[in-house]
C-alpha positions as CSV (number, residue, x, y, z in Angstrom):
1,M,-25.9,-77.3,52.9
2,F,-29.4,-78.3,53.8
3,P,-31.5,-77.7,50.7
4,L,-34.4,-75.3,51.1
5,G,-35.9,-75.4,47.7
6,I,-38.8,-77.7,48.6
7,F,-39.8,-75.5,51.6
8,G,-39.5,-72.4,49.4
9,G,-42.0,-74.1,47.1
10,L,-44.4,-74.7,50.1
11,A,-44.0,-71.0,51.1
12,A,-44.8,-69.9,47.6
13,G,-47.9,-72.1,47.5
14,V,-49.1,-70.6,50.8
15,V,-48.5,-67.0,49.5
16,G,-50.1,-67.8,46.2
17,G,-53.2,-69.3,47.9
18,L,-52.7,-72.8,46.6
19,I,-51.7,-74.4,49.9
20,T,-53.5,-73.7,53.2
21,T,-51.7,-71.7,55.9
22,A,-52.4,-74.7,58.2
23,V,-49.3,-76.3,56.6
24,I,-47.3,-74.1,58.9
25,L,-48.6,-75.9,61.9
26,D,-47.9,-79.2,60.4
27,L,-44.3,-78.2,59.3
28,I,-43.6,-77.2,62.9
29,A,-45.0,-80.5,64.3
30,W,-42.7,-82.5,62.0
31,W,-39.6,-80.9,63.4
32,P,-38.2,-84.3,64.5
33,V,-38.2,-85.5,60.9
34,W,-36.4,-82.4,59.6
35,L,-33.9,-82.6,62.4
36,G,-33.3,-86.3,61.6
37,V,-32.6,-85.5,58.0
38,L,-30.3,-82.7,58.9
39,G,-28.5,-84.9,61.4
40,L,-28.1,-87.7,58.8
41,A,-26.8,-85.2,56.3
42,I,-24.1,-84.1,58.8
43,L,-23.1,-87.7,59.5
44,L,-22.8,-88.4,55.8
45,R,-20.6,-85.4,55.2
46,R,-18.3,-86.5,58.0
47,S,-18.2,-90.1,56.8
48,A,-14.8,-91.6,56.0
49,A,-16.1,-92.8,52.7
50,R,-15.1,-89.7,50.8
51,S,-15.7,-91.4,47.5
52,V,-19.4,-91.4,48.1
53,R,-21.2,-88.2,47.0
54,T,-23.5,-87.5,49.9
55,G,-25.2,-84.4,48.6
56,G,-27.4,-86.3,46.2
57,V,-28.4,-88.8,49.0
58,T,-29.3,-86.0,51.4
59,A,-31.4,-84.2,48.7
60,L,-33.2,-87.5,48.0
61,L,-34.0,-88.1,51.6
62,L,-35.3,-84.6,52.0
63,A,-37.4,-84.8,48.9
64,L,-38.9,-88.1,50.1
65,A,-39.7,-86.7,53.5
66,A,-41.2,-83.5,52.0
67,A,-43.3,-85.6,49.6
68,A,-44.6,-87.7,52.5
69,F,-45.3,-84.6,54.5
70,L,-47.3,-82.9,51.7
71,A,-49.2,-86.0,51.0
72,G,-50.0,-86.4,54.6
73,H,-51.0,-82.8,55.0
74,L,-53.4,-82.9,52.0
75,A,-54.9,-86.3,53.1
76,G,-55.3,-85.1,56.6
77,W,-53.2,-87.8,58.4
78,T,-54.0,-87.9,62.1
79,V,-50.4,-87.0,62.9
80,M,-51.0,-83.6,61.4
81,P,-52.2,-81.0,63.9
82,S,-54.3,-79.4,61.1
83,A,-56.2,-82.7,60.7
84,G,-57.9,-82.4,64.1
85,G,-60.7,-80.2,63.0
86,R,-64.1,-81.4,61.9
87,L,-67.7,-80.5,62.8
88,V,-70.0,-83.3,63.7
89,G,-73.7,-83.1,64.2
90,P,-76.0,-85.3,66.3
91,V,-77.0,-88.8,65.4
92,P,-80.0,-88.9,63.1
93,D,-82.1,-91.2,65.2
94,G,-85.8,-90.1,65.1
95,V,-85.1,-87.2,62.7
96,E,-87.5,-87.4,59.8
97,A,-87.0,-83.9,58.3
98,A,-83.9,-81.8,58.2
99,S,-82.7,-78.6,56.5
100,L,-79.2,-77.4,56.0
101,T,-77.8,-74.0,54.8
102,A,-74.2,-73.8,53.6
103,V,-73.5,-70.5,51.7
104,I,-69.9,-69.4,51.0
105,H,-68.0,-68.2,47.9
106,G,-65.5,-71.0,48.2
107,R,-65.8,-74.8,47.4
108,V,-68.7,-76.8,48.8
109,D,-68.6,-80.5,48.3
110,V,-71.7,-82.4,49.4
111,G,-72.4,-86.1,49.6
112,S,-74.2,-88.8,51.6
113,G,-73.2,-91.7,53.8
114,S,-72.6,-89.9,57.2
115,D,-73.4,-91.9,60.4
116,F,-74.2,-88.5,62.0
117,L,-76.9,-86.1,60.7
118,Y,-74.1,-84.1,59.2
119,Q,-70.3,-83.9,59.2
120,V,-68.2,-81.0,57.9
121,L,-64.5,-81.4,57.1
122,P,-62.2,-78.7,55.5
123,I,-61.2,-79.0,51.9
124,R,-57.5,-79.0,52.4
125,W,-56.3,-76.5,49.9
126,G,-55.6,-72.8,50.2
127,G,-58.4,-70.4,51.0
128,P,-59.9,-68.1,53.7
129,Y,-62.5,-70.5,55.2
130,G,-62.3,-72.1,58.5
131,L,-64.6,-74.8,59.8
132,P,-68.1,-73.3,60.2
133,R,-70.1,-72.9,63.3
134,A,-73.4,-74.8,63.3
135,F,-76.5,-73.2,64.6
136,E,-79.2,-75.8,65.2
137,E,-82.9,-75.2,65.6
138,V,-85.1,-78.1,66.8
139,P,-88.8,-77.2,66.3
140,N,-89.8,-80.7,67.4
141,V,-88.2,-84.1,68.0
142,E,-88.6,-85.1,64.4
143,T,-87.2,-81.9,62.8
144,I,-83.9,-80.1,62.9
145,N,-82.7,-77.1,61.0
146,V,-79.0,-76.4,60.6
147,D,-77.2,-73.2,59.5
148,L,-73.5,-73.5,58.8
149,A,-72.1,-70.0,59.5
150,L,-68.7,-68.6,58.6
151,V,-66.1,-68.0,61.3
152,D,-64.8,-64.5,61.2
153,E,-61.1,-65.2,62.0
154,P,-60.1,-68.8,61.4
155,G,-56.4,-68.0,61.9
156,L,-53.9,-70.4,60.3
157,N,-56.6,-73.1,60.0
158,S,-58.1,-71.6,56.9
159,F,-59.0,-73.8,53.9
160,A,-60.6,-73.8,50.4
161,G,-64.1,-74.6,51.7
162,W,-66.2,-77.3,53.2
163,D,-66.7,-81.0,52.5
164,I,-70.2,-81.9,53.8
165,L,-71.5,-85.4,54.4
166,L,-75.2,-85.9,55.2
167,S,-77.2,-88.8,56.6
168,D,-79.5,-90.5,54.2
169,Q,-82.1,-91.1,57.0
170,P,-84.2,-87.8,56.9
171,I,-85.8,-86.0,54.0
172,W,-83.7,-82.9,53.3
173,S,-84.3,-79.3,52.4
174,L,-80.9,-77.8,51.2
175,D,-79.7,-74.2,50.5
176,L,-76.2,-74.4,49.0
177,A,-74.1,-71.7,47.5
178,G,-70.5,-71.6,46.3
179,V,-68.4,-73.6,43.9
180,L,-70.5,-76.8,44.3
181,A,-69.7,-80.4,43.6
182,A,-72.8,-82.1,45.1
183,D,-73.8,-85.7,44.6
184,L,-77.3,-85.8,46.2
185,S,-78.4,-89.0,44.4
186,G,-78.2,-90.9,47.7
187,L,-80.4,-88.5,49.6
188,D,-84.2,-87.9,49.8
189,I,-84.5,-84.2,48.7
190,L,-87.7,-82.3,49.3
191,S,-86.4,-78.9,48.1
192,L,-83.0,-77.6,46.9
193,V,-81.7,-74.1,46.3
194,V,-78.3,-73.7,44.7
195,G,-76.3,-70.6,43.8
196,G,-72.9,-69.9,42.4
197,S,-71.5,-72.5,40.0
198,G,-70.7,-76.2,39.7
199,K,-72.3,-79.6,39.2
200,V,-75.3,-81.2,41.0
201,K,-76.3,-84.9,40.7
202,L,-79.8,-85.9,41.7
203,G,-81.6,-89.2,42.0
204,D,-85.1,-90.5,41.1
205,S,-88.3,-89.4,42.8
206,D,-91.9,-90.5,43.0
207,F,-93.1,-87.1,44.4
208,V,-92.8,-83.5,43.4
209,R,-89.4,-82.0,44.4
210,M,-88.6,-78.3,43.9
211,I,-85.2,-76.9,42.8
212,E,-84.3,-73.3,42.4
213,V,-81.1,-72.5,40.5
214,S,-79.1,-69.2,40.3
215,G,-75.8,-69.2,38.6
216,V,-73.9,-71.5,36.2
217,F,-74.7,-75.2,36.8
218,Q,-74.8,-78.6,35.3
219,I,-77.6,-80.6,36.8
220,E,-77.7,-84.4,36.3
221,F,-80.8,-86.6,36.5
222,P,-81.1,-90.3,35.9
223,R,-82.4,-91.2,32.4
224,G,-86.2,-91.5,32.4
225,V,-86.9,-89.4,35.5
226,A,-89.7,-86.9,35.1
227,V,-88.3,-83.4,35.1
228,T,-89.9,-80.0,34.3
229,V,-87.7,-76.9,33.7
230,V,-89.2,-73.5,34.2
231,G,-86.9,-70.9,32.5
232,E,-84.0,-71.0,30.1
233,A,-81.8,-74.0,30.0
234,S,-79.8,-76.3,27.8
235,V,-81.6,-79.7,27.8
236,P,-81.2,-83.1,26.0
237,D,-82.3,-83.1,22.3
238,D,-85.4,-85.3,22.9
239,W,-86.9,-83.0,25.5
240,L,-90.2,-81.2,24.8
241,S,-90.5,-77.4,24.6
242,T,-93.3,-76.0,26.8
243,E,-94.8,-72.5,27.3
244,D,-92.4,-71.6,30.0
245,G,-89.5,-74.0,29.6
246,W,-88.9,-77.7,28.9
247,A,-90.2,-81.1,29.9
248,S,-88.5,-84.5,29.8
249,P,-90.1,-87.1,27.4
250,S,-91.4,-89.2,30.3
251,G,-93.7,-86.3,31.4
252,G,-94.8,-85.5,34.9
253,D,-93.3,-83.4,37.6
254,A,-91.1,-85.5,39.9
255,W,-88.5,-82.7,39.7
256,V,-89.5,-79.0,39.0
257,V,-86.4,-76.9,38.2
258,T,-86.9,-73.1,38.3
259,V,-84.0,-71.3,36.6
260,L,-83.7,-67.7,37.7
261,P,-83.1,-65.0,35.1
262,G,-79.4,-64.5,34.1
263,S,-78.5,-68.1,35.0
264,S,-76.8,-70.7,32.7
265,V,-78.1,-74.2,33.4
266,T,-77.3,-77.4,31.5
267,V,-79.4,-80.5,32.2
268,V,-77.9,-83.9,31.4
269,T,-79.3,-87.4,31.6
270,P,-76.4,-89.8,31.0
């Protein structure tokens, strides 16, 4: 018999929310592979070499095909129908200042290195979030404001959240919320608002940059950068207590972090 345990595991992963429902589209698209394995299994069973145990060979072939399928699905191989979706913004030529809002309850990964002003790809695990719609406002040729909005009904193409890549050309104002994993050290950040939980990594700065934090976060700064924290936070041992918070030993206000009441913030300087 054609073993179904692996596909039962995929179905359980979809039902349990671990695997995206988009896997169904990819499973259907791979029908030639499954048909080929089934055909090979039938040929082996009809082989004259009865001394060969064909069941184990068939199961092995199916397991290898299923493992390749799952790896390709999660990696977003181009042969997968679910890999076709991504949101791409304009080229950043001439854009000096940009803002971006991305607020969901799911995962939000943010990094730099995009050739476009922004790119959004799905985080390919189970969840209710489709690729967002982007609403762009262009006050002038040097400024663009982007609001990433949820799609009401993503259908089978629903994922765990958004993987956002930003251009390092403009200076950014960011409003991010969700389960964040944000490496912003390669970006020029003017202001940052974060909510939810997660980790945020920032770079150095020669000018005052404002951060507002609501939720449970670890915020990483380079050692020696000037940081002032307004509010309650856990900070390195050598930081100085101030009237309304903490200050790094280097002094100055390159980064000003405002921690909203009820939040739990840990500042690290590895």
